[in-house]
C-alpha angles and dihedrals in degrees: 000000000000122000112246091235093055127078121222107246115248092223124041113253095028116119119249126234093265093052091048090051091051091049091050092050091047091051091048091051090048091049091050092051091049091049092050090049092052091048092049093051092048092046092052091050095046095043097052091044090050092050090052090047092051090055093048091047092059100034099047099065092049092047090054102035093051091058106099090214095052136058144164092308091055089050090051090052090055091049092049093049090049093048095047092047091049091050093053093044092046095057091046093047091047092056090044092052094050094047101034123016134319095214093050092048091049092050091049093055091040091065093056096076098054091046094051095043090051090052091056092048092051096051118358097193119134098257090051089050087052093051092045091050090054091054100037101030092224094187090061099033096069119104139283087288083076094051100269142343121256116079109194089353095059098089092049091047090054091049091050090053088053089053094053098041141057130232089258096057103022097101089047091052091050089049097048095044092047090046092054090045090052093051089050090048090051091052089049091052089049092051090064086072089072099045140053118253091260095047090051089064091052092052090046090053092052094046095049092046092052089049092061092064096076090058088069087067098043112111117180128213126227111279118241112193117221093227140006113261121198121235091243092049091050093051091047092051092048090051094048095047089044092058095045089043091054092054091044089052094048092051091045093050091052096059117005101068090046101050092095093042087050091061092041094052100035102034102016092230112184124243092245092055095040092054089059093048092046090051092051092047091052090049094053089047091052093050091050090061091067088067093060097091090049092047091049094050094044103038109008122242096282097056090040090057092045096053099042098043096041090055090048089051092056092049093051092053089053090050091052098049100036113055099199113141097208094048091042091056091050089054090046088057094048104038098068090052091053092044096058106022092103096037097103091052089051092051091050091049091055094047092052092052101053135068113269092237091056101050096110094047094043092051090044093051090051091049093047091052090049096045096044091054090043092056092055091047092049091053089049093051092044090056093045092049089049091057091044095251089132098152097052098077089058092058092046087052091055093054094047095046092049090053091049093053089053090052092052089058092045095050102036107019129229095300097038095247101103115108090001097167095254117153113268116257112268119225113240117260110240092210091054091050092052092048092050092049091049091050091053092053093053 
């Protein structure tokens, strides 16, 4: 007896339509389970790393600024060393991931944070902080307040997300993963309230080490690009995002690493209170990431960046000229959310404009451009803070960010589709046209 919904196979031994449908559904369920497993492993890694980064972000400035032989300039030196080291490691890890293995490269960079945090706990003198910053990239390992957790691992993390997602849900994946990382970073910042600065580094080392274990069970599928991108289009996209990334990094380095020192130096906010405010700021930033898919669909990534970062620019200028603690803390809670709300859409836009075999390197180049510029900006702000010109970095930030917004429109247009890296149109071959016409007449 044959089910009415099934067709009798023409050849014995061949599966019927019903059996094929069951097989398809079983394969789809298996694929869904595998995808959920990959996401879970990546979430565990990113969340524990983010929690450790949140602790380091809050504890490091207090550890340095309370040293009578150090100051804001010494803190800036540590940030610069961390940023430059992260930039060099990122480009190396990006090449390694493309040529070797994404999971292996991610595990390698994942071990750097627990090693560096342990070094600081063992002996928190300045030269040890310097060595640890080189390994762990403390200036880039912070939390979503700094524009994303990852350090040298960030470019590989973004490429891994591209491997386990599709163009339709990629921005959502970036948003959700970054949101969970931000919540973990906020919890990490809050944990500093219960420990001394030195103990915070020990806890950060343990958390980040535990977070490397899930990577041993992360297996990645073959990547299928949504569209073919020409070599020239890929290079053009990398160059354009590199330039905008450089300006983004410079503006970020001017302000982001010094938000906590700003409140310490201007308002003398205690570590216990600042850990709570940093946790809340990271939480608001994390929640803002969930709006990225909506912003991308409604406005495109260019207009999303324009609106969010222009509003953040205005708020920072108000913070600089009006020294009111309550209002300054409100801006501190809002600014990180505006800074990174459109970040997932920006990452998706870059992925879609480069060759699939160059994702790691493209993301690394963008990160290197951003971090290199950030290191110069951090040194600049450290010097200006040291000579009590605390408001000046905020005005420099406004000029740089305004220029960057103009470049986004110039490179990608109002809707984000200009110069999108598509292959150039190919002129029709006359011989092919004649052959096709002859075939139709036969």
